[in-house]
N, C-alpha and C positions, 0 to 999 in steps of 0.2 A: 504494500500500500504506500502511496506517495502523498505528500502533503504540500500544498501550495500556500505561500504567505504573500498576501497582497500588500502594497505600500499604503501607509496611512495618508500621506500627502504626496501627490505625484510631483516631486521636485526633480528638476534636471540637475544631476550632479556636476555637469560641466557648465561652468559659468563663462559667458562670453568675455573675452579680454578687451583691453582698450585698443583703440585704433592707433596705428603708428602716427607719431607726431602730436598726440594728445598728452599734455603733461599733467593735467588735472589741477594745476595751480590757479589760484585766483590772484589777480594783480591787485595790490592795495590801492585804495583811493587816496589821493593826495589832499583832498579838501576836508578831512576830518579835523575837528578842533574841539576843545573843551574850555569852558569858562566857569569860574567859581564866583558865587555871589560874595558880597562883602561880609554877610553874616557867616557864611561857611569858612571864610578866611579867619574871621575873628574867633570862631569856635575852635578852629585848628590851633591857633595861637594859644588860646586858653587851655586846651588839652595839653599842649607842649609844656606850658608853665606848670600845670598841675603835676605832670610827670616829673619835672625837675624838682618841685617842692617835695613830692613823695620820696624822691631818691636822696634828698638832703638829710644829713644827720639831725637827730632831734636836739633841740636846745634844752638844756636842763637848767631851769631858772633857779632851782635850789643850789646847784653847784656855783652858778654865777654869784648868787648872794653870799655864799660862803667865801668865795674869793674876794669879793668886795670888802667883807669884814676883815679878812686877813690883811689886805693892802692898807686899810685904814688903821690897823693896829701898828703903833710905832715899833713894837718889839719884833714884829714879823720881818720888816724890811731891814736886813743886815747885809753886810758885804757878801756873805756866802750865797744868800738868796739872789742878790742882784747879779752876781757873776754867773750863777747857774742859769738864770733866766736869759741873760745875754748870750750865753753859749747855746742855749736851745734856739734862740732867735737866729743866730748866725748859722747854726746847722740847718735850719729850715730854708735859708736862702742859698746855701752852698750845695751844689749837686754832688 
């Protein structure tokens, strides 16, 4: 006994090729342009500034106040502290 199986969809397995000389590329148009509204430019700048602020280190107001008190204390500012501070400042400017 033999069994025959029919195709579900009669599709031609051989696809026709491209004709010689056809590249299939589309030439770009040269007259495309884009323009942004003033509002879009402002929002872009605002977003950039927000990203810069988010990336900036946090300011610790408690530490700033502590340093202010130390500087205002006459016993804190002595020759050793001044020299150490000067050395750190110079190190920051010298590569």
